[in-house]
CHARMM-style PDB file with segment names, atoms N, HN, CA, C and O in Angstrom:
ATOM      1  N   MET     1      83.800 117.714  31.619  1.00  0.00      PROA
ATOM      2  CA  MET     1      83.675 119.152  31.941  1.00  0.00      PROA
ATOM      3  C   MET     1      82.215 119.538  31.775  1.00  0.00      PROA
ATOM      4  O   MET     1      81.580 119.205  30.775  1.00  0.00      PROA
ATOM      5  N   GLU     2      81.702 120.233  32.756  1.00  0.00      PROA
ATOM      6  HN  GLU     2      82.218 120.502  33.569  1.00  0.00      PROA
ATOM      7  CA  GLU     2      80.320 120.680  32.725  1.00  0.00      PROA
ATOM      8  C   GLU     2      80.148 121.923  31.867  1.00  0.00      PROA
ATOM      9  O   GLU     2      81.009 122.803  31.869  1.00  0.00      PROA
ATOM     10  N   ALA     3      79.050 122.002  31.139  1.00  0.00      PROA
ATOM     11  HN  ALA     3      78.350 121.287  31.138  1.00  0.00      PROA
ATOM     12  CA  ALA     3      78.791 123.126  30.284  1.00  0.00      PROA
ATOM     13  C   ALA     3      78.495 124.361  31.121  1.00  0.00      PROA
ATOM     14  O   ALA     3      77.943 124.247  32.215  1.00  0.00      PROA
ATOM     15  N   VAL     4      78.853 125.533  30.623  1.00  0.00      PROA
ATOM     16  HN  VAL     4      79.301 125.625  29.734  1.00  0.00      PROA
ATOM     17  CA  VAL     4      78.610 126.819  31.302  1.00  0.00      PROA
ATOM     18  C   VAL     4      77.189 127.295  30.958  1.00  0.00      PROA
ATOM     19  O   VAL     4      76.816 127.315  29.785  1.00  0.00      PROA
ATOM     20  N   LYS     5      76.409 127.670  31.951  1.00  0.00      PROA
ATOM     21  HN  LYS     5      76.712 127.654  32.904  1.00  0.00      PROA
ATOM     22  CA  LYS     5      75.082 128.218  31.722  1.00  0.00      PROA
ATOM     23  C   LYS     5      75.333 129.712  31.441  1.00  0.00      PROA
ATOM     24  O   LYS     5      75.942 130.417  32.246  1.00  0.00      PROA
ATOM     25  N   VAL     6      74.859 130.157  30.306  1.00  0.00      PROA
ATOM     26  HN  VAL     6      74.365 129.584  29.652  1.00  0.00      PROA
ATOM     27  CA  VAL     6      75.046 131.555  29.963  1.00  0.00      PROA
ATOM     28  C   VAL     6      73.757 132.361  30.141  1.00  0.00      PROA
ATOM     29  O   VAL     6      73.711 133.271  30.970  1.00  0.00      PROA
ATOM     30  N   PHE     7      72.757 132.055  29.407  1.00  0.00      PROA
ATOM     31  HN  PHE     7      72.794 131.316  28.733  1.00  0.00      PROA
ATOM     32  CA  PHE     7      71.528 132.822  29.480  1.00  0.00      PROA
ATOM     33  C   PHE     7      70.307 131.912  29.621  1.00  0.00      PROA
ATOM     34  O   PHE     7      69.305 132.106  28.933  1.00  0.00      PROA
ATOM     35  N   GLU     8      70.387 130.954  30.483  1.00  0.00      PROA
ATOM     36  HN  GLU     8      71.201 130.797  31.042  1.00  0.00      PROA
ATOM     37  CA  GLU     8      69.305 129.985  30.627  1.00  0.00      PROA
ATOM     38  C   GLU     8      68.153 130.600  31.388  1.00  0.00      PROA
ATOM     39  O   GLU     8      67.008 130.227  31.134  1.00  0.00      PROA
ATOM     40  N   ARG     9      68.385 131.518  32.305  1.00  0.00      PROA
ATOM     41  HN  ARG     9      69.315 131.822  32.512  1.00  0.00      PROA
ATOM     42  CA  ARG     9      67.328 132.111  33.160  1.00  0.00      PROA
ATOM     43  C   ARG     9      66.856 133.354  32.501  1.00  0.00      PROA
ATOM     44  O   ARG     9      67.436 134.421  32.704  1.00  0.00      PROA
ATOM     45  N   LYS    10      65.787 133.254  31.689  1.00  0.00      PROA
ATOM     46  HN  LYS    10      65.316 132.387  31.524  1.00  0.00      PROA
ATOM     47  CA  LYS    10      65.227 134.421  31.002  1.00  0.00      PROA
ATOM     48  C   LYS    10      64.473 135.348  31.915  1.00  0.00      PROA
ATOM     49  O   LYS    10      64.234 136.500  31.551  1.00  0.00      PROA
ATOM     50  N   ASP    11      64.083 134.885  33.103  1.00  0.00      PROA
ATOM     51  HN  ASP    11      64.277 133.950  33.398  1.00  0.00      PROA
ATOM     52  CA  ASP    11      63.304 135.694  34.025  1.00  0.00      PROA
ATOM     53  C   ASP    11      64.187 136.635  34.861  1.00  0.00      PROA
ATOM     54  O   ASP    11      63.653 137.443  35.621  1.00  0.00      PROA
ATOM     55  N   VAL    12      65.456 136.557  34.748  1.00  0.00      PROA
ATOM     56  HN  VAL    12      65.890 135.901  34.131  1.00  0.00      PROA
ATOM     57  CA  VAL    12      66.361 137.392  35.561  1.00  0.00      PROA
ATOM     58  C   VAL    12      66.502 138.758  34.880  1.00  0.00      PROA
ATOM     59  O   VAL    12      66.837 138.806  33.697  1.00  0.00      PROA
ATOM     60  N   PRO    13      66.264 139.848  35.572  1.00  0.00      PROA
ATOM     61  CA  PRO    13      66.428 141.197  34.996  1.00  0.00      PROA
ATOM     62  C   PRO    13      67.892 141.529  34.756  1.00  0.00      PROA
ATOM     63  O   PRO    13      68.796 141.111  35.480  1.00  0.00      PROA
ATOM     64  N   LEU    14      68.070 142.308  33.691  1.00  0.00      PROA
ATOM     65  HN  LEU    14      67.336 142.648  33.102  1.00  0.00      PROA
ATOM     66  CA  LEU    14      69.381 142.795  33.357  1.00  0.00      PROA
ATOM     67  C   LEU    14      69.608 144.130  34.127  1.00  0.00      PROA
ATOM     68  O   LEU    14      68.821 145.067  33.993  1.00  0.00      PROA
ATOM     69  N   GLU    15      70.631 144.191  34.886  1.00  0.00      PROA
ATOM     70  HN  GLU    15      71.270 143.430  34.994  1.00  0.00      PROA
ATOM     71  CA  GLU    15      70.998 145.441  35.599  1.00  0.00      PROA
ATOM     72  C   GLU    15      72.289 145.960  34.981  1.00  0.00      PROA
ATOM     73  O   GLU    15      73.158 145.179  34.592  1.00  0.00      PROA
ATOM     74  N   TRP    16      72.414 147.302  34.891  1.00  0.00      PROA
ATOM     75  HN  TRP    16      71.708 147.937  35.207  1.00  0.00      PROA
ATOM     76  CA  TRP    16      73.614 147.824  34.307  1.00  0.00      PROA
ATOM     77  C   TRP    16      74.033 149.113  35.065  1.00  0.00      PROA
ATOM     78  O   TRP    16      73.224 149.763  35.727  1.00  0.00      PROA
ATOM     79  N   GLU    17      75.289 149.430  34.937  1.00  0.00      PROA
ATOM     80  HN  GLU    17      75.946 148.902  34.399  1.00  0.00      PROA
ATOM     81  CA  GLU    17      75.836 150.672  35.474  1.00  0.00      PROA
ATOM     82  C   GLU    17      76.995 151.059  34.605  1.00  0.00      PROA
ATOM     83  O   GLU    17      77.834 150.230  34.253  1.00  0.00      PROA
ATOM     84  N   TYR    18      77.038 152.365  34.250  1.00  0.00      PROA
ATOM     85  HN  TYR    18      76.356 153.038  34.535  1.00  0.00      PROA
ATOM     86  CA  TYR    18      78.172 152.889  33.450  1.00  0.00      PROA
ATOM     87  C   TYR    18      78.993 153.826  34.286  1.00  0.00      PROA
ATOM     88  O   TYR    18      78.447 154.728  34.922  1.00  0.00      PROA
ATOM     89  N   ASP    19      80.305 153.634  34.301  1.00  0.00      PROA
ATOM     90  HN  ASP    19      80.748 152.901  33.785  1.00  0.00      PROA
ATOM     91  CA  ASP    19      81.277 154.485  35.016  1.00  0.00      PROA
ATOM     92  C   ASP    19      81.903 155.372  33.957  1.00  0.00      PROA
ATOM     93  O   ASP    19      82.730 154.929  33.161  1.00  0.00      PROA
ATOM     94  N   ASP    20      81.492 156.636  33.961  1.00  0.00      PROA
ATOM     95  HN  ASP    20      80.820 156.996  34.607  1.00  0.00      PROA
ATOM     96  CA  ASP    20      81.964 157.578  32.955  1.00  0.00      PROA
ATOM     97  C   ASP    20      83.470 157.860  33.077  1.00  0.00      PROA
ATOM     98  O   ASP    20      84.160 158.014  32.069  1.00  0.00      PROA
ATOM     99  N   ASP    21      83.978 157.926  34.333  1.00  0.00      PROA
ATOM    100  HN  ASP    21      83.418 157.801  35.152  1.00  0.00      PROA
ATOM    101  CA  ASP    21      85.392 158.139  34.511  1.00  0.00      PROA
ATOM    102  C   ASP    21      86.248 157.057  33.982  1.00  0.00      PROA
ATOM    103  O   ASP    21      87.298 157.321  33.396  1.00  0.00      PROA
ATOM    104  N   ALA    22      85.810 155.770  34.181  1.00  0.00      PROA
ATOM    105  HN  ALA    22      84.957 155.556  34.657  1.00  0.00      PROA
ATOM    106  CA  ALA    22      86.585 154.627  33.674  1.00  0.00      PROA
ATOM    107  C   ALA    22      86.124 154.160  32.303  1.00  0.00      PROA
ATOM    108  O   ALA    22      86.694 153.223  31.744  1.00  0.00      PROA
ATOM    109  N   ASP    23      85.078 154.816  31.746  1.00  0.00      PROA
ATOM    110  HN  ASP    23      84.615 155.577  32.201  1.00  0.00      PROA
ATOM    111  CA  ASP    23      84.487 154.418  30.439  1.00  0.00      PROA
ATOM    112  C   ASP    23      84.244 152.925  30.459  1.00  0.00      PROA
ATOM    113  O   ASP    23      84.691 152.197  29.573  1.00  0.00      PROA
ATOM    114  N   THR    24      83.528 152.475  31.482  1.00  0.00      PROA
ATOM    115  HN  THR    24      83.165 153.066  32.202  1.00  0.00      PROA
ATOM    116  CA  THR    24      83.322 151.017  31.618  1.00  0.00      PROA
ATOM    117  C   THR    24      81.842 150.768  31.897  1.00  0.00      PROA
ATOM    118  O   THR    24      81.219 151.452  32.709  1.00  0.00      PROA
ATOM    119  N   LEU    25      81.286 149.748  31.184  1.00  0.00      PROA
ATOM    120  HN  LEU    25      81.793 149.192  30.524  1.00  0.00      PROA
ATOM    121  CA  LEU    25      79.905 149.343  31.312  1.00  0.00      PROA
ATOM    122  C   LEU    25      79.873 148.027  32.095  1.00  0.00      PROA
ATOM    123  O   LEU    25      80.551 147.066  31.730  1.00  0.00      PROA
ATOM    124  N   TYR    26      79.099 147.992  33.151  1.00  0.00      PROA
ATOM    125  HN  TYR    26      78.549 148.773  33.448  1.00  0.00      PROA
ATOM    126  CA  TYR    26      78.926 146.773  33.963  1.00  0.00      PROA
ATOM    127  C   TYR    26      77.529 146.231  33.753  1.00  0.00      PROA
ATOM    128  O   TYR    26      76.556 146.928  34.041  1.00  0.00      PROA
ATOM    129  N   LEU    27      77.398 145.016  33.262  1.00  0.00      PROA
ATOM    130  HN  LEU    27      78.189 144.449  33.028  1.00  0.00      PROA
ATOM    131  CA  LEU    27      76.107 144.370  33.028  1.00  0.00      PROA
ATOM    132  C   LEU    27      76.016 143.185  33.985  1.00  0.00      PROA
ATOM    133  O   LEU    27      76.944 142.382  34.076  1.00  0.00      PROA
ATOM    134  N   SER    28      74.877 143.077  34.707  1.00  0.00      PROA
ATOM    135  HN  SER    28      74.123 143.729  34.633  1.00  0.00      PROA
ATOM    136  CA  SER    28      74.679 141.961  35.633  1.00  0.00      PROA
ATOM    137  C   SER    28      73.351 141.320  35.302  1.00  0.00      PROA
ATOM    138  O   SER    28      72.357 141.997  35.042  1.00  0.00      PROA
ATOM    139  N   PHE    29      73.357 139.986  35.316  1.00  0.00      PROA
ATOM    140  HN  PHE    29      74.165 139.436  35.527  1.00  0.00      PROA
ATOM    141  CA  PHE    29      72.143 139.224  35.088  1.00  0.00      PROA
ATOM    142  C   PHE    29      71.569 138.943  36.452  1.00  0.00      PROA
ATOM    143  O   PHE    29      72.008 138.008  37.121  1.00  0.00      PROA
ATOM    144  N   GLY    30      70.598 139.727  36.885  1.00  0.00      PROA
ATOM    145  HN  GLY    30      70.241 140.486  36.341  1.00  0.00      PROA
ATOM    146  CA  GLY    30      70.110 139.705  38.262  1.00  0.00      PROA
ATOM    147  C   GLY    30      70.897 140.677  39.110  1.00  0.00      PROA
ATOM    148  O   GLY    30      71.625 141.521  38.589  1.00  0.00      PROA
ATOM    149  N   LYS    31      70.751 140.561  40.414  1.00  0.00      PROA
ATOM    150  HN  LYS    31      70.159 139.875  40.838  1.00  0.00      PROA
ATOM    151  CA  LYS    31      71.486 141.447  41.357  1.00  0.00      PROA
ATOM    152  C   LYS    31      72.984 141.170  41.200  1.00  0.00      PROA
ATOM    153  O   LYS    31      73.411 140.018  41.121  1.00  0.00      PROA
ATOM    154  N   PRO    32      73.772 142.250  41.156  1.00  0.00      PROA
ATOM    155  CA  PRO    32      75.277 142.024  41.090  1.00  0.00      PROA
ATOM    156  C   PRO    32      75.766 141.243  42.271  1.00  0.00      PROA
ATOM    157  O   PRO    32      75.333 141.478  43.399  1.00  0.00      PROA
ATOM    158  N   LYS    33      76.685 140.292  42.026  1.00  0.00      PROA
ATOM    159  HN  LYS    33      77.037 140.102  41.109  1.00  0.00      PROA
ATOM    160  CA  LYS    33      77.257 139.518  43.121  1.00  0.00      PROA
ATOM    161  C   LYS    33      78.712 139.187  42.793  1.00  0.00      PROA
ATOM    162  O   LYS    33      79.169 139.268  41.653  1.00  0.00      PROA
ATOM    163  N   ALA    34      79.418 138.805  43.879  1.00  0.00      PROA
ATOM    164  HN  ALA    34      79.047 138.740  44.805  1.00  0.00      PROA
ATOM    165  CA  ALA    34      80.833 138.463  43.726  1.00  0.00      PROA
ATOM    166  C   ALA    34      80.980 137.291  42.722  1.00  0.00      PROA
ATOM    167  O   ALA    34      80.203 136.336  42.736  1.00  0.00      PROA
ATOM    168  N   ALA    35      81.978 137.401  41.877  1.00  0.00      PROA
ATOM    169  HN  ALA    35      82.609 138.177  41.866  1.00  0.00      PROA
ATOM    170  CA  ALA    35      82.201 136.322  40.878  1.00  0.00      PROA
ATOM    171  C   ALA    35      83.610 136.395  40.375  1.00  0.00      PROA
ATOM    172  O   ALA    35      84.280 137.413  40.553  1.00  0.00      PROA
ATOM    173  N   LEU    36      84.074 135.347  39.755  1.00  0.00      PROA
ATOM    174  HN  LEU    36      83.529 134.521  39.610  1.00  0.00      PROA
ATOM    175  CA  LEU    36      85.411 135.306  39.156  1.00  0.00      PROA
ATOM    176  C   LEU    36      85.356 136.082  37.857  1.00  0.00      PROA
ATOM    177  O   LEU    36      84.443 135.887  37.053  1.00  0.00      PROA
ATOM    178  N   GLY    37      86.336 136.972  37.640  1.00  0.00      PROA
ATOM    179  HN  GLY    37      87.077 137.131  38.292  1.00  0.00      PROA
ATOM    180  CA  GLY    37      86.446 137.711  36.380  1.00  0.00      PROA
ATOM    181  C   GLY    37      87.359 137.011  35.416  1.00  0.00      PROA
ATOM    182  O   GLY    37      88.523 136.747  35.717  1.00  0.00      PROA
ATOM    183  N   LEU    38      86.818 136.707  34.240  1.00  0.00      PROA
ATOM    184  HN  LEU    38      85.873 136.921  33.996  1.00  0.00      PROA
ATOM    185  CA  LEU    38      87.602 136.015  33.195  1.00  0.00      PROA
ATOM    186  C   LEU    38      87.795 136.968  32.029  1.00  0.00      PROA
ATOM    187  O   LEU    38      86.849 137.257  31.297  1.00  0.00      PROA
ATOM    188  N   ASP    39      88.991 137.446  31.857  1.00  0.00      PROA
ATOM    189  HN  ASP    39      89.759 137.211  32.452  1.00  0.00      PROA
ATOM    190  CA  ASP    39      89.342 138.384  30.764  1.00  0.00      PROA
ATOM    191  C   ASP    39      89.350 137.605  29.441  1.00  0.00      PROA
ATOM    192  O   ASP    39      90.226 136.768  29.226  1.00  0.00      PROA
ATOM    193  N   ILE    40      88.390 137.872  28.562  1.00  0.00      PROA
ATOM    194  HN  ILE    40      87.678 138.552  28.736  1.00  0.00      PROA
ATOM    195  CA  ILE    40      88.341 137.124  27.322  1.00  0.00      PROA
ATOM    196  C   ILE    40      88.912 137.988  26.140  1.00  0.00      PROA
ATOM    197  O   ILE    40      88.805 137.624  24.968  1.00  0.00      PROA
ATOM    198  N   GLY    41      89.494 139.097  26.504  1.00  0.00      PROA
ATOM    199  HN  GLY    41      89.581 139.392  27.455  1.00  0.00      PROA
ATOM    200  CA  GLY    41      90.175 139.926  25.484  1.00  0.00      PROA
ATOM    201  C   GLY    41      89.335 141.088  25.000  1.00  0.00      PROA
ATOM    202  O   GLY    41      88.118 141.121  25.182  1.00  0.00      PROA
ATOM    203  N   GLU    42      90.021 142.054  24.369  1.00  0.00      PROA
ATOM    204  HN  GLU    42      91.009 142.028  24.221  1.00  0.00      PROA
ATOM    205  CA  GLU    42      89.408 143.227  23.796  1.00  0.00      PROA
ATOM    206  C   GLU    42      88.561 144.006  24.767  1.00  0.00      PROA
ATOM    207  O   GLU    42      87.541 144.586  24.396  1.00  0.00      PROA
ATOM    208  N   GLY    43      88.996 144.016  26.037  1.00  0.00      PROA
ATOM    209  HN  GLY    43      89.825 143.544  26.338  1.00  0.00      PROA
ATOM    210  CA  GLY    43      88.320 144.832  27.025  1.00  0.00      PROA
ATOM    211  C   GLY    43      87.046 144.231  27.582  1.00  0.00      PROA
ATOM    212  O   GLY    43      86.264 144.942  28.214  1.00  0.00      PROA
ATOM    213  N   VAL    44      86.817 142.970  27.372  1.00  0.00      PROA
ATOM    214  HN  VAL    44      87.452 142.393  26.859  1.00  0.00      PROA
ATOM    215  CA  VAL    44      85.633 142.280  27.870  1.00  0.00      PROA
ATOM    216  C   VAL    44      86.009 141.284  28.957  1.00  0.00      PROA
ATOM    217  O   VAL    44      86.871 140.426  28.767  1.00  0.00      PROA
ATOM    218  N   VAL    45      85.346 141.417  30.097  1.00  0.00      PROA
ATOM    219  HN  VAL    45      84.646 142.114  30.251  1.00  0.00      PROA
ATOM    220  CA  VAL    45      85.583 140.504  31.256  1.00  0.00      PROA
ATOM    221  C   VAL    45      84.211 139.831  31.508  1.00  0.00      PROA
ATOM    222  O   VAL    45      83.200 140.509  31.693  1.00  0.00      PROA
ATOM    223  N   VAL    46      84.206 138.541  31.511  1.00  0.00      PROA
ATOM    224  HN  VAL    46      85.027 137.990  31.361  1.00  0.00      PROA
ATOM    225  CA  VAL    46      83.021 137.716  31.847  1.00  0.00      PROA
ATOM    226  C   VAL    46      83.070 137.449  33.344  1.00  0.00      PROA
ATOM    227  O   VAL    46      84.085 136.978  33.858  1.00  0.00      PROA
ATOM    228  N   ARG    47      81.965 137.751  34.056  1.00  0.00      PROA
ATOM    229  HN  ARG    47      81.140 138.134  33.638  1.00  0.00      PROA
ATOM    230  CA  ARG    47      81.892 137.468  35.476  1.00  0.00      PROA
ATOM    231  C   ARG    47      81.189 136.128  35.657  1.00  0.00      PROA
ATOM    232  O   ARG    47      80.029 135.968  35.278  1.00  0.00      PROA
ATOM    233  N   TYR    48      81.901 135.174  36.238  1.00  0.00      PROA
ATOM    234  HN  TYR    48      82.844 135.304  36.545  1.00  0.00      PROA
ATOM    235  CA  TYR    48      81.450 133.766  36.280  1.00  0.00      PROA
ATOM    236  C   TYR    48      81.325 133.318  37.725  1.00  0.00      PROA
ATOM    237  O   TYR    48      82.267 133.438  38.508  1.00  0.00      PROA
ATOM    238  N   ASP    49      80.145 132.796  38.072  1.00  0.00      PROA
ATOM    239  HN  ASP    49      79.380 132.698  37.435  1.00  0.00      PROA
ATOM    240  CA  ASP    49      79.892 132.177  39.394  1.00  0.00      PROA
ATOM    241  C   ASP    49      80.339 130.719  39.343  1.00  0.00      PROA
ATOM    242  O   ASP    49      79.702 129.878  38.709  1.00  0.00      PROA
ATOM    243  N   GLU    50      81.465 130.437  40.038  1.00  0.00      PROA
ATOM    244  HN  GLU    50      81.982 131.120  40.553  1.00  0.00      PROA
ATOM    245  CA  GLU    50      81.996 129.083  39.983  1.00  0.00      PROA
ATOM    246  C   GLU    50      81.112 128.029  40.646  1.00  0.00      PROA
ATOM    247  O   GLU    50      81.076 126.876  40.214  1.00  0.00      PROA
ATOM    248  N   GLN    51      80.415 128.424  41.673  1.00  0.00      PROA
ATOM    249  HN  GLN    51      80.444 129.360  42.023  1.00  0.00      PROA
ATOM    250  CA  GLN    51      79.537 127.431  42.368  1.00  0.00      PROA
ATOM    251  C   GLN    51      78.304 127.071  41.542  1.00  0.00      PROA
ATOM    252  O   GLN    51      77.899 125.911  41.481  1.00  0.00      PROA
ATOM    253  N   ALA    52      77.713 128.089  40.907  1.00  0.00      PROA
ATOM    254  HN  ALA    52      78.042 129.032  40.957  1.00  0.00      PROA
ATOM    255  CA  ALA    52      76.483 127.863  40.100  1.00  0.00      PROA
ATOM    256  C   ALA    52      76.835 127.450  38.673  1.00  0.00      PROA
ATOM    257  O   ALA    52      75.974 126.999  37.917  1.00  0.00      PROA
ATOM    258  N   HSD    53      78.108 127.607  38.314  1.00  0.00      PROA
ATOM    259  HN  HSD    53      78.808 127.973  38.928  1.00  0.00      PROA
ATOM    260  CA  HSD    53      78.535 127.303  36.904  1.00  0.00      PROA
ATOM    261  C   HSD    53      77.764 128.106  35.889  1.00  0.00      PROA
ATOM    262  O   HSD    53      77.286 127.591  34.878  1.00  0.00      PROA
ATOM    263  N   GLU    54      77.654 129.425  36.201  1.00  0.00      PROA
ATOM    264  HN  GLU    54      78.042 129.842  37.022  1.00  0.00      PROA
ATOM    265  CA  GLU    54      76.907 130.269  35.247  1.00  0.00      PROA
ATOM    266  C   GLU    54      77.558 131.651  35.164  1.00  0.00      PROA
ATOM    267  O   GLU    54      78.206 132.114  36.103  1.00  0.00      PROA
ATOM    268  N   VAL    55      77.363 132.295  34.005  1.00  0.00      PROA
ATOM    269  HN  VAL    55      76.837 131.918  33.242  1.00  0.00      PROA
ATOM    270  CA  VAL    55      77.786 133.652  33.788  1.00  0.00      PROA
ATOM    271  C   VAL    55      76.834 134.551  34.486  1.00  0.00      PROA
ATOM    272  O   VAL    55      75.626 134.416  34.288  1.00  0.00      PROA
ATOM    273  N   VAL    56      77.305 135.480  35.307  1.00  0.00      PROA
ATOM    274  HN  VAL    56      78.286 135.590  35.468  1.00  0.00      PROA
ATOM    275  CA  VAL    56      76.411 136.386  36.082  1.00  0.00      PROA
ATOM    276  C   VAL    56      76.574 137.813  35.630  1.00  0.00      PROA
ATOM    277  O   VAL    56      75.872 138.695  36.124  1.00  0.00      PROA
ATOM    278  N   GLY    57      77.490 138.074  34.694  1.00  0.00      PROA
ATOM    279  HN  GLY    57      78.060 137.358  34.292  1.00  0.00      PROA
ATOM    280  CA  GLY    57      77.641 139.442  34.235  1.00  0.00      PROA
ATOM    281  C   GLY    57      78.786 139.629  33.255  1.00  0.00      PROA
ATOM    282  O   GLY    57      79.580 138.719  33.016  1.00  0.00      PROA
ATOM    283  N   LEU    58      78.852 140.804  32.707  1.00  0.00      PROA
ATOM    284  HN  LEU    58      78.207 141.543  32.901  1.00  0.00      PROA
ATOM    285  CA  LEU    58      79.922 141.187  31.771  1.00  0.00      PROA
ATOM    286  C   LEU    58      80.397 142.584  32.153  1.00  0.00      PROA
ATOM    287  O   LEU    58      79.622 143.416  32.624  1.00  0.00      PROA
ATOM    288  N   THR    59      81.686 142.819  31.938  1.00  0.00      PROA
ATOM    289  HN  THR    59      82.315 142.143  31.555  1.00  0.00      PROA
ATOM    290  CA  THR    59      82.266 144.146  32.137  1.00  0.00      PROA
ATOM    291  C   THR    59      82.894 144.488  30.780  1.00  0.00      PROA
ATOM    292  O   THR    59      83.668 143.704  30.233  1.00  0.00      PROA
ATOM    293  N   ILE    60      82.548 145.684  30.235  1.00  0.00      PROA
ATOM    294  HN  ILE    60      81.918 146.321  30.680  1.00  0.00      PROA
ATOM    295  CA  ILE    60      83.116 146.102  28.978  1.00  0.00      PROA
ATOM    296  C   ILE    60      83.872 147.401  29.179  1.00  0.00      PROA
ATOM    297  O   ILE    60      83.275 148.436  29.478  1.00  0.00      PROA
ATOM    298  N   VAL    61      85.183 147.348  29.015  1.00  0.00      PROA
ATOM    299  HN  VAL    61      85.668 146.508  28.771  1.00  0.00      PROA
ATOM    300  CA  VAL    61      86.045 148.501  29.209  1.00  0.00      PROA
ATOM    301  C   VAL    61      86.162 149.252  27.913  1.00  0.00      PROA
ATOM    302  O   VAL    61      86.347 148.630  26.866  1.00  0.00      PROA
ATOM    303  N   GLY    62      86.061 150.595  27.937  1.00  0.00      PROA
ATOM    304  HN  GLY    62      85.911 151.100  28.787  1.00  0.00      PROA
ATOM    305  CA  GLY    62      86.246 151.420  26.753  1.00  0.00      PROA
ATOM    306  C   GLY    62      85.032 151.495  25.852  1.00  0.00      PROA
ATOM    307  O   GLY    62      85.156 151.782  24.661  1.00  0.00      PROA
ATOM    308  N   VAL    63      83.858 151.238  26.411  1.00  0.00      PROA
ATOM    309  HN  VAL    63      83.757 151.004  27.378  1.00  0.00      PROA
ATOM    310  CA  VAL    63      82.648 151.163  25.589  1.00  0.00      PROA
ATOM    311  C   VAL    63      82.309 152.479  24.908  1.00  0.00      PROA
ATOM    312  O   VAL    63      81.915 152.481  23.742  1.00  0.00      PROA
ATOM    313  N   GLY    64      82.454 153.602  25.612  1.00  0.00      PROA
ATOM    314  HN  GLY    64      82.774 153.600  26.559  1.00  0.00      PROA
ATOM    315  CA  GLY    64      82.202 154.896  25.006  1.00  0.00      PROA
ATOM    316  C   GLY    64      83.133 155.227  23.859  1.00  0.00      PROA
ATOM    317  O   GLY    64      82.713 155.724  22.814  1.00  0.00      PROA
ATOM    318  N   ARG    65      84.406 154.941  24.076  1.00  0.00      PROA
ATOM    319  HN  ARG    65      84.747 154.538  24.925  1.00  0.00      PROA
ATOM    320  CA  ARG    65      85.417 155.186  23.056  1.00  0.00      PROA
ATOM    321  C   ARG    65      85.123 154.317  21.833  1.00  0.00      PROA
ATOM    322  O   ARG    65      85.208 154.799  20.703  1.00  0.00      PROA
ATOM    323  N   ARG    66      84.778 153.044  22.040  1.00  0.00      PROA
ATOM    324  HN  ARG    66      84.708 152.652  22.958  1.00  0.00      PROA
ATOM    325  CA  ARG    66      84.460 152.133  20.936  1.00  0.00      PROA
ATOM    326  C   ARG    66      83.267 152.614  20.160  1.00  0.00      PROA
ATOM    327  O   ARG    66      83.277 152.543  18.931  1.00  0.00      PROA
ATOM    328  N   LEU    67      82.233 153.102  20.822  1.00  0.00      PROA
ATOM    329  HN  LEU    67      82.225 153.160  21.820  1.00  0.00      PROA
ATOM    330  CA  LEU    67      81.068 153.617  20.197  1.00  0.00      PROA
ATOM    331  C   LEU    67      81.366 154.847  19.352  1.00  0.00      PROA
ATOM    332  O   LEU    67      80.874 154.984  18.232  1.00  0.00      PROA
ATOM    333  N   GLU    68      82.184 155.741  19.912  1.00  0.00      PROA
ATOM    334  HN  GLU    68      82.583 155.630  20.821  1.00  0.00      PROA
ATOM    335  CA  GLU    68      82.588 156.917  19.110  1.00  0.00      PROA
ATOM    336  C   GLU    68      83.360 156.542  17.889  1.00  0.00      PROA
ATOM    337  O   GLU    68      83.139 157.128  16.830  1.00  0.00      PROA
ATOM    338  N   GLU    69      84.245 155.608  17.977  1.00  0.00      PROA
ATOM    339  HN  GLU    69      84.425 155.131  18.838  1.00  0.00      PROA
ATOM    340  CA  GLU    69      85.015 155.119  16.817  1.00  0.00      PROA
ATOM    341  C   GLU    69      84.100 154.500  15.787  1.00  0.00      PROA
ATOM    342  O   GLU    69      84.255 154.741  14.590  1.00  0.00      PROA
ATOM    343  N   TYR    70      83.132 153.690  16.246  1.00  0.00      PROA
ATOM    344  HN  TYR    70      83.006 153.494  17.218  1.00  0.00      PROA
ATOM    345  CA  TYR    70      82.213 153.030  15.314  1.00  0.00      PROA
ATOM    346  C   TYR    70      81.384 154.057  14.554  1.00  0.00      PROA
ATOM    347  O   TYR    70      81.259 153.967  13.333  1.00  0.00      PROA
ATOM    348  N   VAL    71      80.828 155.015  15.247  1.00  0.00      PROA
ATOM    349  HN  VAL    71      80.929 155.088  16.239  1.00  0.00      PROA
ATOM    350  CA  VAL    71      80.007 156.061  14.636  1.00  0.00      PROA
ATOM    351  C   VAL    71      80.829 156.866  13.675  1.00  0.00      PROA
ATOM    352  O   VAL    71      80.368 157.178  12.577  1.00  0.00      PROA
ATOM    353  N   LYS    72      82.057 157.217  14.064  1.00  0.00      PROA
ATOM    354  HN  LYS    72      82.432 156.963  14.955  1.00  0.00      PROA
ATOM    355  CA  LYS    72      82.947 158.010  13.222  1.00  0.00      PROA
ATOM    356  C   LYS    72      83.280 157.283  11.938  1.00  0.00      PROA
ATOM    357  O   LYS    72      83.325 157.894  10.870  1.00  0.00      PROA
ATOM    358  N   ASN    73      83.519 155.961  12.033  1.00  0.00      PROA
ATOM    359  HN  ASN    73      83.482 155.466  12.901  1.00  0.00      PROA
ATOM    360  CA  ASN    73      83.884 155.204  10.857  1.00  0.00      PROA
ATOM    361  C   ASN    73      82.666 154.921   9.952  1.00  0.00      PROA
ATOM    362  O   ASN    73      82.839 154.619   8.771  1.00  0.00      PROA
ATOM    363  N   LYS    74      81.462 155.013  10.485  1.00  0.00      PROA
ATOM    364  HN  LYS    74      81.321 155.258  11.444  1.00  0.00      PROA
ATOM    365  CA  LYS    74      80.251 154.808   9.688  1.00  0.00      PROA
ATOM    366  C   LYS    74      79.798 156.039   8.981  1.00  0.00      PROA
ATOM    367  O   LYS    74      78.955 155.977   8.087  1.00  0.00      PROA
ATOM    368  N   SER    75      80.375 157.219   9.389  1.00  0.00      PROA
ATOM    369  HN  SER    75      81.060 157.269  10.116  1.00  0.00      PROA
ATOM    370  CA  SER    75      79.967 158.478   8.775  1.00  0.00      PROA
ATOM    371  C   SER    75      80.589 158.692   7.430  1.00  0.00      PROA
ATOM    372  OT1 SER    75      80.338 159.713   6.789  1.00  0.00      PROA
TER     373      SER     75
END
């Protein structure tokens, strides 16, 4: 089995978009592109390019709610 390339390309800019209605943060390493979504649990989906064998992004569901809970519990 071939290893997955996660963050090998340091020169690729991080792009992001937040959907307030869905409370979802989309992170892309480079320009967003079609990829396989792998649900790794707790609202995190890894976007994986099967041809390049590399992670091309992350989707985090409920990020605003989680941040509110974290801040509330730290107070």
